[in-house]
N, C-alpha and C positions, 0 to 999 in steps of 0.2 A: 960873888956871882960867877956863873959858869961862862964859857965862851960861846954860848948858844947862838948869839947874833953874828958870829964870825963866819958861819957857814949857812947853807940853805935849809938845814934841817928845821922842820917846824916843831914848835912846842905846843902841846895840847894839855890843858888842865881838865881832868875828867873827874867829877865828883860822883859818888855812888858807884865807884868802879870796882868794888870788891865782890859784887854778886850781880845776878840778873843780866840785863842788857848792858849795864855798865862794864861788867867783866868781859863780856864778849867784844864790846866796842873797843875796850882797852887793848885786847889781843889783836884785833884787826887793824887798828890804827898804828900799833907798834910794828906790825908786819909790813905796813906801808912805808916804814922808815921814819915815822914821827917819834919825837921824844915825848913820852906820855907821863904826866904827873898823875899817879894813881892815888886818888883821894877816897878814903873810906873811914868808917868809925870802928870797925872790928880789926884790932891789931894783927891777929894771926892771918886772917884772910887777905887783908890789904898788903901786908908784907909778902905773903905767899904769892899773890898774883904779880906783884911788882918784880919779885925775883924771877918768876917764871918767864916773864916777857922782857926782862932787862930794862925795867922802868924804875922810877923813883917813887917810893911810898910816902904819903903824907896822911897823918891821922887827924880827924876832926869829927866831932859830933855836932850836927847842925841844930840840935836841941839846946846847945850852949853857945850863945853868941860870942863869948870870949874866945872859944875855940875857933870860931870862924875868923875872928880878928887875928889870932895867932897863926892860923893857916895862911891867911893873906900875907902876913909878914914873912913867913917861911918861904912862900912861893916867890915873893919879890926878892928875897935874898938869894934864892937859888937860880932864878931865870932872869936874864936881861932882856929877853923877848918872850912874849906870849902871843901865839897866833890864834888860839881858840880857847875860850872858856866854855866848857860844856857843863851846865848846871843840871845834873841828872839825879842827884840825891833827893830823896823825898819818900813819902809813903802814906798809907791809909792806917788810921788807928780806930779800932772798934770801940774803944772807951775814951771818953773825953778826959784829958788830963792836961795839966799845965807844965811848962818847962821851968827850969830854974830862973829864967828871965821873966816869968809871969805871963807868958803867952800860951795859947792853945797849941798843942804839939803839931797838929797838921798844918796850920797856917805858918808856923815858924819854920818847919823843915822844908816845906814846899815853896814858900814865898819870902818870908822875912830874911832867912839866912842867905839864900841865893842873891837877893837884892843887895845885902850887905857885902857879900863877897865880890859881886860885880862892881859895886861902887869902889871898893878898895883896890881892885885890880885894873880899873878903867884907865888910869893914867898910863900904865904899862902897855895896855892894849892899844891905846892911841899912839904911843911912842913907836910901837911895832908897826902899826899901819903907816906911820910917817916915813918908814923905811921903804915903802912901796910894796909891802906884803899884804896878802889877803887875810884880813883879821875878822873873826866872828865871835859872837856870843850865841850859844845854842842852848835852849832850855827845854827840858822834857815836860810836856803838858799832857793832856789826856782828852779823849772824847767825852769823858765824864764831865768836862766843863759845861756840857749842854744841860745838865740838871743841877748845876751850881747856881747860886744867887748871892751876889756880893752885896753886903750891907756894911758900909763903912763905919757904922756905929756898933757893929757886932762882929768884928773880925775874929774875936776869940770865942764866938759861938756861945755866949752866955744867955742869950734871950730866945734861943730856939731849941727845939727838941733835937737830940743828938742822932737818934735813929741809926745806930751802928756806924756813924761817921762817914757814910757815903756822900751825903750832900755837902758836908764840910770839905771832904776831899775834892769833890767836883768844883766847889767854890774856890779852893786853893789853886786848882789848875786853871780856872777862869782868871784868877789873879795873875797867874804866870803868863797867859796870853796877853792880858792888858799890859803887864810890865814890859814884855818884849816889844809890843807895839809902841809904847811910850818911849822906851829906850831907843828904838830905831829912830824916832823923831829927834831925840836929843843928841844922837850920834851923827846926824846929818852933816856931811862935810868933813868928818874925821877919818873916813876910810874904814870904819868899823861897822859891820852889819850885824843884825840880830834876827834870830829865827826861833820859832817854837814848833813842836811837833807832837803828834800822838803816835806812839810806837805800835799800837795794836793791842788787843787782848792777848796777853802772853802767858804761856804755861810755865810760870816761875813760882817762887815762894811769896811773891808780892801779896800783901793783904791777908796773910794766913791767920792773923788775929781776928779776922772777921768771920763770924759764924756762916754768913752767906757764901763767902769764898770757900770755906772748908766744906760746906755742903756740896757746892758745885764740883769741887775736886773729887769728893767721894762718889757722887752719882755718875761722874764721867770717868772715874778711875784715872784721874789726873790727865784726861785726854782733851780738856777744853783749851781753847786758845791756840795761837800760832807758836811755833817753836821759838826759843829765845834767840836763835840766830836770825830769824826773820824779824823779830822785834827790834833787834839791834841795828838792822839795816838803815833805817832813817837817821839814826844818830851817827853812824859811820859816814853816811852820805853827806850829811850837813857839816860834819867836822873835817871831811877830807879836802884835799887841795882843789879839786875840780870846782868850777863855777856852779853856784846854786841854780841860777836861771830864774830867779824870782826876786821881787823887790824886798829890801830889808823890812822887817816887821811881819813877814808872811808866816802864817800858821799852816803847817802841813798835817794832813791826815795820812800817816805813814809817808809814802813818797809823792803824794798828790798835794799840790799847792792849794791854798784857800779851802781848807777843810771846814766842815760844818761846825758852827759855834753857837753858844747862847747869844741872844740879842745883845746882852750887856757887853760882850766882847768887842762890839763895834762902837761903843760909846767912848769917844776920845776924851770927853771931859771927865768921865768916870776914871779913866786911866790916869789923867793928870791928878785928880783928887786922891786916888789910891797912892800914887807916887809921893805926894806931900805927906800923907798920913804915915806911910811906911818909913819915910825919912825920920819922922818924929819917933816912931816906935823903936828903930834901931840906933837912933842917936847920931845921925849924920846930916850934913847939909851939902847937897850936890851943887849948890850955887857957888861954892868956894873951892 
């Protein structure tokens, strides 16, 4: 392990950090003096951004749960304190496909993999909070949660029409909000807080496998959405050292607390049931 805990420098694990808002957030958080673990699945981009900002690169494809487990092991070996876990990796898939683990790609990358990584790093997060440090889990959700509909008997979207993957994506982000709210409950008293946020509709390469996104980019000459710098602002704000000023479990619409959500996002029992099923799917037991 490094001597990270000997000083006051904060350690931030940031997934999806090799492009889009993750890349910008990695730069800004590093500029603020944080030690940033740059996590990405593209080796060249991930190593390039890490070298540029003086950070440490870690490679993992969230569509392979074994790589998530290996990532957690590498992070625990490298850092003796972790102040922020920012679950930013994820995406929209225009075509329904399964991962090597047998799960639909969208739900695995956006929900199952972040759940597993959070579970594996949770003891280190709690140990860091016990030192009196301000520790958080921050997950990137989306306003798209409002057109999601969670069916616990169909997380892999086998029983419903795919329709370009948009509703599956919204459902995965709905799962993100439910996960963070249930996580916040389970972290009560540990000193670790949890938040989720919608970054805004951003002018990046996100979702470019979707015909709808490609059409929108074409007709607007890539002028739709807010700049990536603005999209990264909520992630930087929630991962930075300043107090959040909202209760743990809060979902932000950009920088505004208590953003609009689907009705299911307020169903605490659904969150508990989703947690139980997710444990089974990724092969962990958070009771031990």
